[in-house]
PASEBA-1860 file (N, C-alpha, C; in nm, 3 decimals):
! residues 165
1> MIKTTFTY> 1.508/-1.034/-1.975/1.427/-1.077/-1.879/1.452/-1.033/-1.724 ~ 1.438/-1.023/-1.649/1.451/-0.984/-1.484/1.431/-1.048/-1.403 ~ 1.519/-1.148/-1.322/1.443/-1.219/-1.220/1.491/-1.136/-1.043 ~ 1.447/-1.184/-0.987/1.444/-1.134/-0.832/1.396/-1.245/-0.721 ~ 1.423/-1.230/-0.581/1.351/-1.312/-0.494/1.311/-1.209/-0.380 ~ 1.155/-1.255/-0.349/1.127/-1.187/-0.231/1.086/-1.295/-0.156 ~ 1.107/-1.188/-0.013/1.156/-1.309/0.083/1.023/-1.264/0.184 ~ 0.909/-1.324/0.214/0.784/-1.272/0.290/0.851/-1.260/0.409
9> DEEALIAF> 0.955/-1.207/0.493/0.962/-1.118/0.614/0.895/-1.020/0.637 ~ 0.865/-0.999/0.814/0.790/-0.904/0.888/0.816/-0.782/0.823 ~ 0.888/-0.705/0.814/0.943/-0.551/0.765/0.840/-0.587/0.611 ~ 0.868/-0.631/0.510/0.855/-0.602/0.373/0.699/-0.627/0.374 ~ 0.682/-0.749/0.459/0.479/-0.755/0.410/0.390/-0.614/0.539 ~ 0.488/-0.566/0.620/0.457/-0.432/0.698/0.467/-0.308/0.602 ~ 0.555/-0.329/0.552/0.562/-0.216/0.466/0.462/-0.238/0.381 ~ 0.418/-0.320/0.279/0.294/-0.295/0.210/0.166/-0.292/0.261
17> FTFHLKRK> 0.153/-0.321/0.385/0.025/-0.344/0.411/-0.041/-0.172/0.455 ~ 0.100/-0.095/0.504/0.082/-0.044/0.579/0.056/0.112/0.460 ~ 0.186/0.054/0.355/0.152/0.129/0.225/0.028/0.131/0.159 ~ -0.027/0.019/0.134/-0.195/-0.038/0.101/-0.259/0.030/0.153 ~ -0.316/0.026/0.305/-0.425/0.139/0.364/-0.433/0.300/0.394 ~ -0.285/0.362/0.373/-0.279/0.463/0.399/-0.220/0.528/0.217 ~ -0.234/0.447/0.140/-0.233/0.521/0.011/-0.349/0.472/-0.051 ~ -0.371/0.369/-0.092/-0.415/0.336/-0.227/-0.636/0.240/-0.157
25> DKIRWVYY> -0.627/0.193/-0.024/-0.734/0.164/0.034/-0.853/0.297/0.091 ~ -0.978/0.297/-0.004/-1.050/0.368/-0.036/-1.104/0.409/0.155 ~ -1.078/0.320/0.256/-1.161/0.312/0.336/-1.105/0.393/0.405 ~ -0.946/0.480/0.371/-0.904/0.615/0.444/-0.990/0.745/0.386 ~ -1.074/0.736/0.299/-1.154/0.848/0.272/-1.263/0.859/0.358 ~ -1.327/0.753/0.363/-1.446/0.709/0.508/-1.409/0.781/0.573 ~ -1.292/0.712/0.633/-1.224/0.759/0.785/-1.203/0.902/0.790 ~ -1.110/0.939/0.693/-1.126/1.099/0.685/-1.218/1.161/0.697
33> FISSIFFI> -1.383/1.178/0.610/-1.483/1.192/0.624/-1.561/1.208/0.734 ~ -1.543/1.072/0.800/-1.596/1.079/0.916/-1.576/1.210/1.028 ~ -1.449/1.209/1.012/-1.325/1.262/1.108/-1.357/1.398/1.050 ~ -1.413/1.454/0.960/-1.469/1.568/0.887/-1.578/1.592/0.932 ~ -1.651/1.539/0.925/-1.838/1.528/0.958/-1.803/1.551/1.178 ~ -1.737/1.500/1.173/-1.753/1.509/1.363/-1.690/1.692/1.380 ~ -1.557/1.739/1.325/-1.494/1.810/1.323/-1.600/1.982/1.261 ~ -1.690/1.943/1.189/-1.825/2.044/1.152/-1.874/2.050/1.255
41> FGIIVAFV> -1.904/1.920/1.306/-2.010/1.927/1.396/-1.973/2.015/1.526 ~ -1.858/1.951/1.585/-1.783/2.025/1.716/-1.740/2.191/1.686 ~ -1.758/2.232/1.560/-1.767/2.404/1.506/-1.903/2.471/1.544 ~ -1.968/2.361/1.479/-2.172/2.427/1.480/-2.175/2.406/1.600 ~ -2.180/2.334/1.710/-2.203/2.307/1.860/-2.148/2.420/1.935 ~ -2.008/2.457/1.905/-1.881/2.532/1.962/-2.020/2.679/1.929 ~ -2.008/2.706/1.828/-1.999/2.903/1.772/-2.162/2.878/1.769 ~ -2.232/2.822/1.690/-2.362/2.831/1.631/-2.421/2.791/1.784
49> LKKEIFGL> -2.466/2.673/1.828/-2.529/2.624/1.941/-2.460/2.730/2.097 ~ -2.353/2.759/2.046/-2.280/2.837/2.220/-2.282/2.704/2.308 ~ -2.249/2.549/2.259/-2.204/2.463/2.420/-2.038/2.451/2.364 ~ -2.019/2.576/2.463/-1.873/2.572/2.390/-1.757/2.415/2.453 ~ -1.757/2.396/2.605/-1.700/2.319/2.622/-1.725/2.140/2.546 ~ -1.897/2.134/2.492/-1.918/2.018/2.457/-1.846/2.005/2.289 ~ -1.831/2.121/2.244/-1.808/2.152/2.123/-1.658/2.131/2.084 ~ -1.624/2.175/2.185/-1.456/2.159/2.232/-1.414/1.992/2.204
57> IVLVASTI> -1.481/1.919/2.310/-1.445/1.796/2.326/-1.454/1.749/2.171 ~ -1.606/1.753/2.105/-1.608/1.719/1.974/-1.492/1.771/1.863 ~ -1.451/1.876/1.870/-1.320/1.905/1.799/-1.177/1.867/1.846 ~ -1.174/1.811/1.963/-1.021/1.765/1.976/-1.064/1.612/1.987 ~ -1.182/1.553/1.993/-1.177/1.409/1.955/-1.182/1.392/1.796 ~ -1.226/1.471/1.761/-1.218/1.457/1.562/-1.076/1.472/1.507 ~ -1.037/1.562/1.604/-0.890/1.619/1.583/-0.758/1.484/1.600 ~ -0.799/1.402/1.713/-0.711/1.324/1.753/-0.774/1.195/1.649
65> MFMVFPSQ> -0.858/1.149/1.605/-0.935/1.015/1.563/-0.845/1.068/1.396 ~ -0.849/1.198/1.353/-0.794/1.206/1.203/-0.603/1.181/1.209 ~ -0.527/1.191/1.360/-0.411/1.211/1.341/-0.369/1.038/1.360 ~ -0.473/1.005/1.423/-0.451/0.831/1.462/-0.434/0.788/1.367 ~ -0.536/0.815/1.243/-0.505/0.693/1.172/-0.439/0.631/1.095 ~ -0.269/0.718/1.078/-0.163/0.587/1.072/-0.116/0.544/1.118 ~ -0.121/0.530/1.262/-0.047/0.451/1.344/-0.164/0.314/1.392 ~ -0.332/0.390/1.339/-0.383/0.250/1.355/-0.350/0.213/1.210
73> AKRAAKRT> -0.350/0.261/1.132/-0.258/0.134/0.968/-0.221/0.107/1.024 ~ -0.062/0.162/1.052/0.057/0.054/1.091/0.023/-0.102/1.140 ~ -0.090/-0.052/1.275/-0.133/-0.149/1.370/-0.162/-0.256/1.276 ~ -0.282/-0.216/1.240/-0.358/-0.353/1.170/-0.292/-0.417/1.019 ~ -0.135/-0.320/0.958/-0.049/-0.401/0.872/-0.003/-0.500/0.954 ~ 0.052/-0.456/1.106/0.154/-0.554/1.158/0.064/-0.664/1.244 ~ -0.076/-0.653/1.228/-0.151/-0.780/1.256/-0.227/-0.821/1.131 ~ -0.220/-0.814/1.004/-0.238/-0.917/0.859/-0.078/-0.950/0.866
81> ANARYKRE> 0.027/-0.923/0.873/0.140/-1.015/0.817/0.151/-1.098/0.904 ~ 0.151/-1.093/1.046/0.213/-1.176/1.150/0.030/-1.279/1.158 ~ -0.064/-1.238/1.095/-0.177/-1.380/1.086/-0.133/-1.459/1.001 ~ -0.130/-1.402/0.887/-0.167/-1.451/0.706/-0.037/-1.535/0.611 ~ 0.029/-1.399/0.628/0.092/-1.384/0.504/0.273/-1.457/0.522 ~ 0.303/-1.539/0.627/0.396/-1.617/0.640/0.483/-1.751/0.540 ~ 0.514/-1.714/0.427/0.576/-1.784/0.280/0.697/-1.820/0.278 ~ 0.775/-1.940/0.185/0.937/-1.969/0.152/0.927/-1.815/0.070
89> PQDIIFSE> 1.071/-1.782/0.056/1.100/-1.681/-0.038/1.070/-1.740/-0.205 ~ 1.031/-1.618/-0.230/0.991/-1.711/-0.442/1.046/-1.592/-0.546 ~ 1.071/-1.643/-0.583/1.141/-1.588/-0.735/1.015/-1.523/-0.828 ~ 1.061/-1.404/-0.914/0.942/-1.310/-0.961/1.086/-1.257/-1.090 ~ 0.940/-1.344/-1.227/1.060/-1.310/-1.294/1.007/-1.211/-1.422 ~ 1.009/-1.096/-1.481/0.985/-1.048/-1.554/1.044/-1.065/-1.658 ~ 0.953/-1.112/-1.796/1.000/-1.046/-1.956/0.891/-0.976/-2.017 ~ 0.906/-0.971/-2.113/0.821/-0.864/-2.240/0.700/-0.946/-2.264
97> QRIEQHLE> 0.680/-1.101/-2.215/0.548/-1.112/-2.288/0.452/-1.160/-2.113 ~ 0.505/-1.175/-1.980/0.458/-1.232/-1.901/0.525/-1.200/-1.768 ~ 0.484/-1.198/-1.687/0.557/-1.182/-1.493/0.529/-1.326/-1.443 ~ 0.638/-1.394/-1.444/0.613/-1.546/-1.366/0.651/-1.563/-1.204 ~ 0.565/-1.558/-1.061/0.597/-1.593/-0.971/0.547/-1.754/-0.953 ~ 0.761/-1.813/-0.897/0.764/-1.903/-0.886/0.753/-1.921/-0.683 ~ 0.680/-2.036/-0.664/0.626/-2.058/-0.556/0.680/-2.167/-0.490 ~ 0.648/-2.231/-0.406/0.731/-2.385/-0.374/0.686/-2.452/-0.474
105> RKILAYNW> 0.596/-2.488/-0.502/0.540/-2.617/-0.607/0.469/-2.593/-0.751 ~ 0.443/-2.492/-0.752/0.409/-2.415/-0.879/0.469/-2.278/-0.949 ~ 0.437/-2.260/-1.077/0.416/-2.134/-1.115/0.335/-2.077/-1.185 ~ 0.286/-1.892/-1.107/0.225/-1.872/-1.160/0.234/-1.773/-1.277 ~ 0.165/-1.718/-1.376/0.191/-1.641/-1.500/0.094/-1.550/-1.479 ~ 0.170/-1.426/-1.482/0.066/-1.304/-1.483/0.084/-1.276/-1.653 ~ -0.029/-1.241/-1.708/0.019/-1.115/-1.838/-0.018/-0.977/-1.807 ~ 0.102/-0.883/-1.867/0.084/-0.774/-1.808/-0.039/-0.696/-1.849
113> DLVEEVDE> -0.119/-0.734/-1.931/-0.223/-0.701/-1.890/-0.344/-0.701/-1.736 ~ -0.315/-0.822/-1.692/-0.319/-0.807/-1.501/-0.287/-0.718/-1.466 ~ -0.196/-0.650/-1.473/-0.116/-0.558/-1.402/-0.176/-0.396/-1.399 ~ -0.293/-0.392/-1.274/-0.370/-0.236/-1.278/-0.277/-0.141/-1.269 ~ -0.113/-0.107/-1.172/-0.061/-0.028/-1.179/0.061/-0.081/-1.104 ~ 0.136/0.050/-1.094/0.287/-0.007/-1.032/0.334/0.128/-0.938 ~ 0.348/0.082/-0.827/0.368/0.172/-0.752/0.524/0.154/-0.703 ~ 0.588/0.267/-0.647/0.705/0.240/-0.616/0.736/0.340/-0.463
121> TQKYIYFY> 0.775/0.342/-0.388/0.832/0.339/-0.234/0.954/0.362/-0.253 ~ 1.029/0.409/-0.138/1.218/0.429/-0.161/1.194/0.244/-0.146 ~ 1.178/0.174/-0.113/1.245/0.037/-0.039/1.237/-0.069/-0.159 ~ 1.095/-0.016/-0.238/0.987/-0.129/-0.287/0.966/-0.057/-0.387 ~ 0.925/-0.220/-0.470/0.780/-0.200/-0.587/0.696/-0.264/-0.607 ~ 0.579/-0.212/-0.593/0.478/-0.338/-0.586/0.362/-0.294/-0.749 ~ 0.340/-0.430/-0.775/0.296/-0.435/-0.886/0.168/-0.501/-0.879 ~ 0.052/-0.437/-0.919/-0.058/-0.462/-0.865/-0.146/-0.499/-0.925
129> ISKQGALI> -0.188/-0.670/-0.875/-0.236/-0.720/-0.984/-0.399/-0.747/-0.919 ~ -0.413/-0.700/-0.824/-0.534/-0.696/-0.827/-0.570/-0.532/-0.732 ~ -0.734/-0.556/-0.682/-0.726/-0.404/-0.583/-0.655/-0.418/-0.489 ~ -0.649/-0.602/-0.430/-0.582/-0.545/-0.266/-0.449/-0.629/-0.313 ~ -0.414/-0.726/-0.385/-0.290/-0.777/-0.414/-0.169/-0.713/-0.530 ~ -0.059/-0.721/-0.448/0.086/-0.704/-0.534/0.185/-0.788/-0.552 ~ 0.210/-0.804/-0.614/0.353/-0.853/-0.668/0.433/-0.781/-0.561 ~ 0.559/-0.818/-0.482/0.644/-0.676/-0.445/0.796/-0.718/-0.491
137> VDKDCITD> 0.856/-0.624/-0.497/1.024/-0.632/-0.548/1.103/-0.537/-0.441 ~ 1.143/-0.600/-0.397/1.282/-0.560/-0.319/1.390/-0.461/-0.354 ~ 1.381/-0.340/-0.394/1.432/-0.270/-0.482/1.586/-0.311/-0.459 ~ 1.625/-0.344/-0.310/1.779/-0.455/-0.271/1.826/-0.573/-0.335 ~ 1.716/-0.630/-0.387/1.749/-0.735/-0.450/1.787/-0.720/-0.572 ~ 1.766/-0.605/-0.665/1.806/-0.595/-0.785/1.917/-0.517/-0.806 ~ 1.967/-0.488/-0.908/2.068/-0.415/-0.960/2.012/-0.253/-0.985 ~ 2.101/-0.221/-1.045/2.044/-0.057/-1.074/2.011/-0.075/-1.186
145> NEYKQLIE> 2.125/-0.182/-1.324/2.111/-0.204/-1.420/1.898/-0.262/-1.449 ~ 1.900/-0.401/-1.382/1.772/-0.443/-1.381/1.649/-0.325/-1.347 ~ 1.669/-0.263/-1.222/1.643/-0.125/-1.207/1.617/-0.081/-1.302 ~ 1.656/-0.041/-1.410/1.629/0.013/-1.511/1.560/-0.041/-1.607 ~ 1.605/-0.202/-1.632/1.535/-0.255/-1.696/1.359/-0.249/-1.718 ~ 1.353/-0.273/-1.550/1.211/-0.265/-1.507/1.112/-0.204/-1.533 ~ 1.154/-0.037/-1.498/1.099/0.051/-1.506/1.058/0.063/-1.665 ~ 1.206/0.059/-1.733/1.163/0.100/-1.887/0.997/-0.056/-1.959
153> LVKLKNKK> 1.005/-0.139/-1.875/0.971/-0.248/-1.899/0.817/-0.248/-1.857 ~ 0.808/-0.156/-1.766/0.640/-0.093/-1.734/0.647/-0.018/-1.828 ~ 0.694/0.073/-1.865/0.648/0.232/-1.962/0.639/0.151/-2.066 ~ 0.704/0.021/-2.123/0.699/-0.013/-2.219/0.527/-0.051/-2.239 ~ 0.511/-0.102/-2.150/0.360/-0.215/-2.139/0.230/-0.091/-2.106 ~ 0.313/0.041/-2.096/0.182/0.166/-2.105/0.092/0.122/-1.973 ~ 0.173/0.079/-1.837/0.092/0.090/-1.676/0.110/0.176/-1.589 ~ 0.019/0.229/-1.556/-0.009/0.348/-1.463/0.110/0.315/-1.372
161> YYMYK> 0.169/0.399/-1.353/0.329/0.412/-1.276/0.314/0.500/-1.213 ~ 0.325/0.497/-1.031/0.323/0.597/-0.956/0.487/0.618/-0.903 ~ 0.482/0.715/-0.813/0.654/0.730/-0.728/0.598/0.775/-0.624 ~ 0.637/0.661/-0.507/0.587/0.758/-0.377/0.700/0.784/-0.317 ~ 0.703/0.892/-0.244/0.859/0.924/-0.131/0.850/0.931/-0.013
END
């Protein structure tokens, strides 16, 4: 059994929402696709239709759009974290049978079958229990031995596991 406590502080929530928007949310592909369409349109306008200035403006705008996405994701993550997700600290207990999330007045139990995937960053481990939601483990709150046990448990349960640097 591995027990950890997660504190819903601003830093942890912003880290999760930024990670989710940049790496997991499918909307990023729509954003990049639209940026690419504008880029191709700019090339066609500049070089095929010989409207160099307008084509250059479209090329620059599409490049800026492509590069601005990470900062927009972080800004959206800050807004989301500050607006909705202030909670008291909670305990999360991992065992071979299930995962328990101890909230203020109740305990939520998750069967390991509900865990869709596990994503690890340098500071956190995210146990996705839905497309948009995850249980968050701050790696600073567990010992090295608990960390190893947790990863072994994830592998034992045959969960998709991804490491992000």
